[in-house]
Structures are given as C-alpha cells and as structure tokens.
RODO-2510 file (C-alpha; in nm, 4 decimals, decimal comma):
residues 394
     n   res          X          Y          Z
     1     x     5,0794    -4,7244     0,1869
     2     x     4,8764    -4,8026    -0,1253
     3     x     4,5510    -4,7916     0,0743
     4     x     4,6434    -4,4532     0,2205
     5     x     4,7478    -4,3263    -0,1228
     6     x     4,4192    -4,4412    -0,2741
     7     x     4,2313    -4,2641     0,0075
     8     x     4,4230    -3,9412    -0,0493
     9     x     4,3611    -3,9682    -0,4227
    10     x     3,9890    -4,0199    -0,3583
    11     x     3,9740    -3,7152    -0,1288
    12     x     4,1567    -3,5056    -0,3856
    13     x     3,9207    -3,6141    -0,6605
    14     x     3,6201    -3,5373    -0,4401
    15     x     3,7602    -3,1978    -0,3434
    16     x     3,8146    -3,1103    -0,7084
    17     x     3,4619    -3,2234    -0,7949
    18     x     3,3178    -3,0386    -0,4943
    19     x     3,4901    -2,7106    -0,5699
    20     x     3,3994    -2,7462    -0,9349
    21     x     3,0354    -2,7814    -0,8325
    22     x     3,0570    -2,4793    -0,6014
    23     x     3,2207    -2,2749    -0,8773
    24     x     2,9488    -2,3757    -1,1211
    25     x     2,6778    -2,2781    -0,8726
    26     x     2,8409    -1,9456    -0,7942
    27     x     2,8878    -1,8601    -1,1589
    28     x     2,5264    -1,9570    -1,2186
    29     x     2,4075    -1,7178    -0,9493
    30     x     2,6533    -1,4340    -0,9994
    31     x     2,8291    -1,2941    -1,3034
    32     x     3,1831    -1,4316    -1,2915
    33     x     3,3428    -1,1167    -1,4247
    34     x     3,6694    -0,9351    -1,3754
    35     x     3,4831    -0,6993    -1,1409
    36     x     3,3784    -0,9897    -0,9197
    37     x     3,7322    -1,1218    -0,9249
    38     x     3,8633    -0,7809    -0,8230
    39     x     3,6222    -0,7702    -0,5288
    40     x     3,7371    -1,1120    -0,4124
    41     x     4,1001    -1,0056    -0,4529
    42     x     4,0433    -0,7373    -0,1891
    43     x     3,9137    -0,9881     0,0654
    44     x     4,1283    -1,1771     0,3209
    45     x     4,2640    -1,5160     0,2098
    46     x     4,0259    -1,8108     0,2361
    47     x     4,0834    -1,9967     0,5682
    48     x     4,2022    -2,3242     0,4159
    49     x     4,1942    -2,5223     0,7414
    50     x     3,8259    -2,4399     0,8006
    51     x     3,7496    -2,5121     0,4352
    52     x     3,9217    -2,8502     0,4614
    53     x     3,7093    -2,9316     0,7675
    54     x     3,3964    -2,8363     0,5743
    55     x     3,4928    -3,0578     0,2807
    56     x     3,5725    -3,3481     0,5135
    57     x     3,2342    -3,3200     0,6902
    58     x     3,0533    -3,2769     0,3593
    59     x     3,2158    -3,5911     0,2185
    60     x     3,1383    -3,7927     0,5315
    61     x     2,7713    -3,6885     0,5201
    62     x     2,7493    -3,7631     0,1507
    63     x     2,8941    -4,1121     0,1886
    64     x     2,7831    -4,2216     0,5365
    65     x     2,4545    -4,0550     0,6296
    66     x     2,1731    -4,3069     0,6666
    67     x     1,9660    -4,1246     0,4022
    68     x     2,1318    -4,0624     0,0673
    69     x     2,1396    -3,6990    -0,0460
    70     x     2,2405    -3,5496    -0,3780
    71     x     2,5048    -3,2774    -0,3977
    72     x     2,2319    -3,0259    -0,4766
    73     x     2,0308    -3,1244    -0,1674
    74     x     2,3361    -3,1088     0,0577
    75     x     2,4420    -2,7699    -0,0746
    76     x     2,0920    -2,6323    -0,0171
    77     x     2,0984    -2,7643     0,3404
    78     x     2,4384    -2,6025     0,3906
    79     x     2,3037    -2,2743     0,2552
    80     x     1,9995    -2,2850     0,4833
    81     x     2,2173    -2,3588     0,7855
    82     x     2,4613    -2,0820     0,6999
    83     x     2,1863    -1,8201     0,6808
    84     x     1,9986    -1,9520     0,9847
    85     x     2,2947    -1,8867     1,2142
    86     x     2,3552    -1,5288     1,0977
    87     x     2,0703    -1,3585     1,2862
    88     x     1,7068    -1,4289     1,3594
    89     x     1,5748    -1,2072     1,0791
    90     x     1,7815    -1,3523     0,7927
    91     x     1,6359    -1,6592     0,6230
    92     x     1,6519    -1,8836     0,3186
    93     x     1,3318    -1,8896     0,1115
    94     x     1,2451    -2,1676    -0,1283
    95     x     1,0571    -2,0871    -0,4485
    96     x     0,7133    -2,1167    -0,2840
    97     x     0,8155    -1,8939     0,0070
    98     x     0,9540    -1,6356    -0,2352
    99     x     0,6219    -1,6322    -0,4178
   100     x     0,4364    -1,5830    -0,0876
   101     x     0,6705    -1,3000     0,0097
   102     x     0,5930    -1,1214    -0,3157
   103     x     0,2217    -1,1742    -0,2526
   104     x     0,2584    -1,0262     0,0966
   105     x     0,3892    -0,6971    -0,0403
   106     x     0,0924    -0,6868    -0,2796
   107     x    -0,1579    -0,7560    -0,0006
   108     x    -0,2855    -1,1125    -0,0525
   109     x    -0,1665    -1,4574     0,0570
   110     x    -0,2962    -1,7836     0,2058
   111     x    -0,2398    -1,8570     0,5746
   112     x    -0,3610    -1,7795     0,9258
   113     x    -0,2530    -1,4146     0,9219
   114     x     0,0287    -1,3956     1,1726
   115     x     0,3800    -1,2483     1,1715
   116     x     0,6393    -1,4672     1,3463
   117     x     1,0030    -1,4494     1,4486
   118     x     1,2275    -1,7312     1,5825
   119     x     1,3529    -1,6651     1,9325
   120     x     1,5405    -1,9272     2,1329
   121     x     1,3881    -2,2729     2,0966
   122     x     1,0420    -2,1529     1,9962
   123     x     0,8588    -1,9030     1,7772
   124     x     0,7365    -1,5694     1,9041
   125     x     0,4293    -1,3973     1,7645
   126     x     0,5149    -1,0456     1,6529
   127     x     0,1540    -0,9686     1,5729
   128     x    -0,1615    -1,1164     1,4218
   129     x    -0,2832    -0,9461     1,1042
   130     x    -0,6046    -0,7448     1,1369
   131     x    -0,9167    -0,9599     1,1020
   132     x    -0,7208    -1,2719     1,0028
   133     x    -0,7874    -1,6195     1,1544
   134     x    -0,5179    -1,5713     1,4221
   135     x    -0,6550    -1,2276     1,5162
   136     x    -1,0136    -1,3534     1,5420
   137     x    -0,9046    -1,6539     1,7490
   138     x    -0,7414    -1,4267     2,0072
   139     x    -0,3709    -1,4890     1,9399
   140     x    -0,1719    -1,1975     2,0826
   141     x     0,1655    -1,0288     2,0260
   142     x     0,4240    -1,1924     2,2514
   143     x     0,2613    -1,5383     2,2452
   144     x     0,5038    -1,8296     2,2068
   145     x     0,4203    -2,1086     1,9598
   146     x     0,5552    -2,4386     2,0926
   147     x     0,3741    -2,6915     1,8680
   148     x     0,2275    -2,6899     1,5172
   149     x     0,0061    -2,9771     1,4020
   150     x     0,1007    -3,1645     1,7192
   151     x     0,4751    -3,1412     1,6461
   152     x     0,7158    -2,9473     1,8633
   153     x     0,8914    -2,6577     1,6925
   154     x     1,1904    -2,6949     1,9229
   155     x     1,5008    -2,7502     1,7140
   156     x     1,3254    -2,6759     1,3848
   157     x     1,4471    -2,3999     1,1561
   158     x     1,2176    -2,1343     1,0144
   159     x     1,1911    -2,3193     0,6825
   160     x     1,0596    -2,6364     0,8495
   161     x     0,8142    -2,4430     1,0680
   162     x     0,6821    -2,2535     0,7675
   163     x     0,6134    -2,5842     0,5917
   164     x     0,4058    -2,6987     0,8915
   165     x     0,2070    -2,3744     0,8936
   166     x     0,1481    -2,3604     0,5181
   167     x    -0,1520    -2,5174     0,3508
   168     x    -0,4435    -2,4562     0,1178
   169     x    -0,7312    -2,2265     0,2034
   170     x    -0,9974    -2,4122     0,4022
   171     x    -0,7570    -2,6554     0,5709
   172     x    -0,6964    -2,6599     0,9456
   173     x    -0,3781    -2,5991     1,1423
   174     x    -0,3490    -2,6607     1,5174
   175     x    -0,1229    -2,4593     1,7465
   176     x    -0,0147    -2,4919     2,1068
   177     x     0,0734    -2,1540     2,2523
   178     x     0,2450    -2,0545     2,5740
   179     x     0,1203    -1,7250     2,7216
   180     x     0,2494    -1,6038     3,0584
   181     x     0,2915    -1,9587     3,1865
   182     x    -0,0456    -2,0779     3,0547
   183     x    -0,0741    -2,3378     2,7754
   184     x    -0,3444    -2,2656     2,5163
   185     x    -0,4710    -2,4756     2,2250
   186     x    -0,5913    -2,3242     1,8975
   187     x    -0,7440    -2,4777     1,5851
   188     x    -0,7384    -2,2308     1,2957
   189     x    -0,8665    -2,2543     0,9397
   190     x    -0,6325    -2,1223     0,6745
   191     x    -0,7826    -1,8685     0,4374
   192     x    -0,6870    -1,6153     0,1737
   193     x    -0,5660    -1,3110     0,3644
   194     x    -0,6483    -0,9920     0,1774
   195     x    -0,4780    -0,7151     0,3677
   196     x    -0,6190    -0,3651     0,3399
   197     x    -0,3114    -0,1658     0,4271
   198     x    -0,4906     0,1569     0,5240
   199     x    -0,8401     0,2177     0,6562
   200     x    -0,9844     0,5296     0,8130
   201     x    -1,2834     0,6840     0,9848
   202     x    -1,3862     1,0093     1,1476
   203     x    -1,3982     0,9898     1,5295
   204     x    -1,5468     1,2414     1,7719
   205     x    -1,6444     1,4563     1,4748
   206     x    -1,2940     1,5989     1,4239
   207     x    -1,0333     1,3230     1,4692
   208     x    -0,9110     1,1640     1,1476
   209     x    -0,8368     0,8053     1,2542
   210     x    -0,5896     0,6263     1,0246
   211     x    -0,5164     0,2571     1,0751
   212     x    -0,2164     0,1031     0,8952
   213     x    -0,2008    -0,2751     0,9362
   214     x     0,0984    -0,3411     0,7075
   215     x     0,3395    -0,1312     0,5025
   216     x     0,2956    -0,2294     0,1394
   217     x     0,4138    -0,0743    -0,1863
   218     x     0,1191     0,1671    -0,2173
   219     x     0,0614     0,2402     0,1522
   220     x     0,1898     0,5990     0,1359
   221     x    -0,0334     0,6876    -0,1582
   222     x    -0,3371     0,5173     0,0014
   223     x    -0,2759     0,7067     0,3265
   224     x    -0,2675     1,0484     0,1586
   225     x    -0,5872     0,9718    -0,0354
   226     x    -0,7705     0,8765     0,2835
   227     x    -0,6362     1,1852     0,4612
   228     x    -0,7887     1,3992     0,1864
   229     x    -1,1237     1,2257     0,2313
   230     x    -1,1123     1,2833     0,6080
   231     x    -1,0379     1,6535     0,5560
   232     x    -1,3519     1,6843     0,3452
   233     x    -1,5454     1,5068     0,6217
   234     x    -1,4353     1,7678     0,8770
   235     x    -1,1171     1,6279     1,0347
   236     x    -0,8677     1,8757     1,1779
   237     x    -0,6382     1,6441     1,3782
   238     x    -0,4853     1,2985     1,3228
   239     x    -0,4672     0,9683     1,5082
   240     x    -0,2348     0,7164     1,3426
   241     x    -0,2772     0,3585     1,4692
   242     x     0,0329     0,1415     1,4165
   243     x    -0,0451    -0,1209     1,6803
   244     x     0,0144    -0,4828     1,5799
   245     x     0,1754    -0,3667     1,2562
   246     x     0,4734    -0,5952     1,1802
   247     x     0,6281    -0,3582     0,9254
   248     x     0,6859    -0,3962     0,5537
   249     x     0,8843    -0,2012     0,2983
   250     x     1,1307     0,0696     0,3960
   251     x     1,0130     0,3020     0,1201
   252     x     0,6526     0,2807     0,2400
   253     x     0,7581     0,3727     0,5936
   254     x     0,9400     0,6808     0,4624
   255     x     0,6334     0,7787     0,2570
   256     x     0,4039     0,7567     0,5601
   257     x     0,6351     0,9589     0,7855
   258     x     0,6724     1,2142     0,5049
   259     x     0,2955     1,2707     0,5098
   260     x     0,3363     1,4309     0,8554
   261     x     0,6789     1,5972     0,8242
   262     x     0,7934     1,8888     0,6095
   263     x     1,1713     1,8879     0,6612
   264     x     1,4605     1,6913     0,8060
   265     x     1,5737     1,3319     0,8138
   266     x     1,3146     1,0552     0,8357
   267     x     1,5512     0,7592     0,8669
   268     x     1,9047     0,6563     0,7739
   269     x     2,0438     0,3102     0,7178
   270     x     2,4032     0,2047     0,7764
   271     x     2,5559    -0,1012     0,6105
   272     x     2,9101    -0,2441     0,6063
   273     x     2,9856    -0,0617     0,2835
   274     x     2,9295     0,3127     0,2976
   275     x     2,8095     0,3053    -0,0639
   276     x     2,5077     0,1019     0,0506
   277     x     2,3974     0,3524     0,3154
   278     x     2,0653     0,5265     0,2564
   279     x     1,8984     0,8422     0,3809
   280     x     1,5349     0,9463     0,3479
   281     x     1,4385     1,3121     0,3929
   282     x     1,0987     1,4743     0,4302
   283     x     0,9615     1,6897     0,1498
   284     x     0,8007     2,0300     0,2013
   285     x     0,4548     1,9126     0,0885
   286     x     0,2397     1,8550     0,3988
   287     x    -0,0790     1,6483     0,3528
   288     x    -0,1300     1,6607     0,7323
   289     x    -0,1578     2,0429     0,7311
   290     x     0,0514     2,0471     1,0484
   291     x    -0,2555     1,9501     1,2529
   292     x    -0,2180     1,7819     1,5970
   293     x    -0,1033     1,4194     1,5781
   294     x    -0,1010     1,1185     1,8096
   295     x     0,0324     0,7728     1,7255
   296     x    -0,0690     0,4428     1,8858
   297     x     0,2012     0,1737     1,9211
   298     x     0,2407    -0,1499     2,1167
   299     x     0,4772    -0,4469     2,1372
   300     x     0,3406    -0,5699     1,8037
   301     x     0,4585    -0,2534     1,6258
   302     x     0,7795    -0,3492     1,4487
   303     x     1,0267    -0,2454     1,1806
   304     x     0,8603     0,0029     0,9412
   305     x     0,6132     0,0975     1,2159
   306     x     0,9046     0,1914     1,4382
   307     x     1,0637     0,3977     1,1611
   308     x     0,7498     0,6122     1,1442
   309     x     0,7088     0,6332     1,5222
   310     x     1,0784     0,7139     1,5701
   311     x     1,0732     0,9921     1,3119
   312     x     0,7622     1,1536     1,4597
   313     x     0,9004     1,1307     1,8124
   314     x     1,2468     1,2692     1,7309
   315     x     1,0978     1,5608     1,5362
   316     x     0,8477     1,6219     1,8200
   317     x     0,5727     1,6245     1,5584
   318     x     0,3260     1,4270     1,7724
   319     x     0,2883     1,2146     2,0834
   320     x     0,3144     0,8368     2,1086
   321     x     0,0626     0,6450     2,3196
   322     x     0,0668     0,2773     2,4207
   323     x     0,3340     0,0158     2,4961
   324     x     0,7039    -0,0006     2,4047
   325     x     0,7401    -0,1213     2,0454
   326     x     0,8896    -0,4539     1,9339
   327     x     1,2475    -0,3429     1,8658
   328     x     1,3377    -0,4516     1,5119
   329     x     1,5899    -0,1971     1,3896
   330     x     1,7444    -0,3945     1,1048
   331     x     1,6899    -0,3878     0,7295
   332     x     1,6526    -0,7027     0,5198
   333     x     1,7342    -0,7162     0,1497
   334     x     1,5700    -0,9855    -0,0624
   335     x     1,8065    -1,1606    -0,3036
   336     x     1,6471    -1,3673    -0,5790
   337     x     1,8408    -1,6794    -0,6815
   338     x     1,8412    -1,8205    -1,0372
   339     x     1,6111    -2,1163    -0,9662
   340     x     1,3375    -1,9067    -0,8018
   341     x     1,4496    -1,9421    -0,4404
   342     x     1,5825    -1,6453    -0,2464
   343     x     1,7562    -1,5108     0,0587
   344     x     1,6256    -1,2518     0,3016
   345     x     1,9501    -1,1083     0,4354
   346     x     2,0066    -0,8490     0,7059
   347     x     2,2207    -0,5882     0,5308
   348     x     2,1898    -0,2758     0,7466
   349     x     2,0632    -0,1188     1,0681
   350     x     1,8386     0,1818     1,0579
   351     x     1,8660     0,4904     1,2753
   352     x     1,6046     0,7443     1,3802
   353     x     1,6618     1,1135     1,2992
   354     x     1,8423     1,1657     1,6323
   355     x     2,0737     0,8725     1,5585
   356     x     1,9064     0,6106     1,7801
   357     x     1,9299     0,2431     1,6865
   358     x     1,6275     0,0823     1,8493
   359     x     1,7222    -0,2766     1,7567
   360     x     1,6149    -0,5151     2,0357
   361     x     1,5209    -0,2081     2,2447
   362     x     1,2053    -0,0683     2,0919
   363     x     1,0617     0,2827     2,1118
   364     x     0,9103     0,4011     2,4379
   365     x     0,5892     0,6008     2,3993
   366     x     0,5390     0,9420     2,5564
   367     x     0,2302     0,8107     2,7356
   368     x     0,2788     0,4515     2,8535
   369     x    -0,0504     0,2668     2,8753
   370     x    -0,1441    -0,0997     2,8327
   371     x    -0,4831    -0,2370     2,7411
   372     x    -0,5841    -0,4424     3,0456
   373     x    -0,9449    -0,5058     2,9395
   374     x    -1,0008    -0,6953     2,6151
   375     x    -1,3423    -0,5301     2,5748
   376     x    -1,2213    -0,1742     2,6339
   377     x    -0,9565    -0,0127     2,4127
   378     x    -0,8006     0,2098     2,6783
   379     x    -0,5127     0,3116     2,4523
   380     x    -0,7480     0,4388     2,1836
   381     x    -0,9577     0,6268     2,4394
   382     x    -0,6458     0,7916     2,5873
   383     x    -0,5228     0,9016     2,2436
   384     x    -0,8635     1,0461     2,1569
   385     x    -0,8727     1,2318     2,4897
   386     x    -0,5257     1,3693     2,4170
   387     x    -0,6418     1,5059     2,0828
   388     x    -0,9848     1,6268     2,1887
   389     x    -0,9898     1,7036     2,5636
   390     x    -1,3068     1,9081     2,5381
   391     x    -1,4958     1,6286     2,3657
   392     x    -1,3757     1,3856     2,6333
   393     x    -1,5516     1,5890     2,9039
   394     x    -1,8897     1,5745     2,7351
***
C-alpha cells in the first residue's frame, strides 16, 4: 500500500510540475489575460482521460527512454508531432527555418532552389525555382525524393528532411529521385538563390510576355512596372507565365490578378471563425488596358498561382493553356513564437470568384497541352499562336 501511495504521490507531483511548465510556456507565448480566459471558457471541457494518457506517456518517455531528454526538448518534440499530423502544409519551424522563410519572401536564400511537399512516405517536388541548381540539373515537378545524402526520407518529418537538405553555399547535397518508375541520382551544389520574381520580354513584336517565378511582397508592383515598359516597347496583348510557380503571399496574388481585372471578386478565404474570413476585390484601375490575355500553367503552378489563374478563368478575362495545376487551395498563417521559432498553420481555404475550392483538385486549363519535348516549349508556342494567329502563319 505504501509503495502504491508513493507512486501515486510521485505521479501527482509530476503532473503538477508538468502542468505548471505548460502553463508557464503558454503564458510566455500568449498574453494570459481575461480575454484569453473568456475564449477558453467558451470551449468544450478538456478531455481529462486523453490528457491523463498524454501525461502518462510523457512521464514514461522522460524517465525510461534510452536517451535522456529535458522537458523543453520533449515539449518541442510534442509540438512538432502535433503540427505534423494536422495536414501536409502545416509545419513547425525552428529559428533557422523561420529566418529562411523570411528570406524567401524577400527573394534570397541558400539552398538548391526547390519547393517540396510531404506526401505519403516520401517528398514530392512541387517545382524547381527558375535557374536554381535543381532546375539546371533537370529536376521536374512531380518527382519523388526518396533519399537525401544517402539517407532514406521514409518516416522522417519535414523538419528532419529540411536539416538534411540545408547547408552552406558551395556544399554538395545528393538526392535519389523516383520519376515514373525510374530511379535517378543527382548531386547538386547549394548556392545563394536570388529570385527575380518578375521578368519580361517582347515576343513576336506585340506579345508582352510576363514570367512570375514566385509571389513575393513586391511582385504586384514589379509586374505593373514591367507592363508599362512593355507597352512602350509596342505590346498590345499579354502572356502571363505561371508555370512551376509554387506560390507565395496571398496579397501578392491578389495584386497580380488585380492588374488584369477591373471589377468583382478576386478570391475569398473561409476560416473556422467568420471574423477571420477575407475577401479581395478588383479595383477599377486597369494596367492591362483590357488587352487579350493568355496564362500558362502546369502541375508546378500552386497556391498563389492558382488564385490568379482561377480569378482570370472565372471572370473569363483570358484563356489558360497547359496542364492541370497542383491543387493547393489552403492558406497558411505564420505564427512567430517568443524564442524565434514559428508555426506555419493552415487557417483557411480559399475560393475562386465562382466559389470553387480547388484544394487537391487543381485548375484545368482551357487548352490542355503537355510539353513532350524537353527542347521544344510546345505550351509557350500554343499560347503565342492563340494570341497572335496571324504571326503564327508567317
């Protein structure tokens, strides 16, 4: 009886210490105010049985696991695991990853230039970044990464895989990739990736070609400036290339779509709380002058790219050419934690102007066409022919 009593006393003391630690962490991350208390008061009661199971497992790991871990380490592991199981686009970011994320939105970071998403046991390539090491090596959207630096990624979380991929500029990373049943080996040198969000050129004397590789904070402004330059060069129609564009900021996507629309909804987002819903509408100013428009998309066009393509398609402002897009119709909010780490959390789904949620479905182009020859950009040629049929006959 005394042994059992001592054990119960020990568990009680641990539980008190554990919950005290959790409370301290929560109050360090969030303001423990009457408002917060009121919000919690509106929630269902805490499931005590599940919480007791969690505490029991936590205590067993803390005392019995072959490698000793501090409370802080165990709580971070619990946090990572909690977020990992929510959905494939939510993730925990340590301080270094948060810094890289902030660099990404500004247009410069160190790596191999590839956008990835966990899917099943392995990692799927959303798209390589224009002119980055992965792009130059021939890595394609839809490739599956099975090994990094000779280690299988099976069973690893995104955090662990990112650590394998990360390194200083000039260092090498090896990948094993599965592509349509074929195993391919790549050795890539990491470098500083400076992403030029928008580039442009005049094609066939009248087509203003606009390539957006990533949606960054200033993408909308950069796009309009390059449109003005193309007008002066003689452009009177537009070709917007969003292929292999993994997305970026929601605001930038709305700005780009707004450059081609003069009225109506661009995109809406719907969250659990109605107060968090958002709606973006087009303004009457029209940098595009209402000129003919075609948009190139493929299975590497994701997220913000799909917002633009969806808005143009629903408003019948232009025609889409290429392959069905990736199908990422969710919105992630970045939450910064007190110690510099952060959480990228899926907080809403977005909907096209006609109310379509393209999550895990993608957007189907008006003209479906795949590039079957690596040396011949058939999609680009088809879009140019669509915009300038007379020039195509010359």
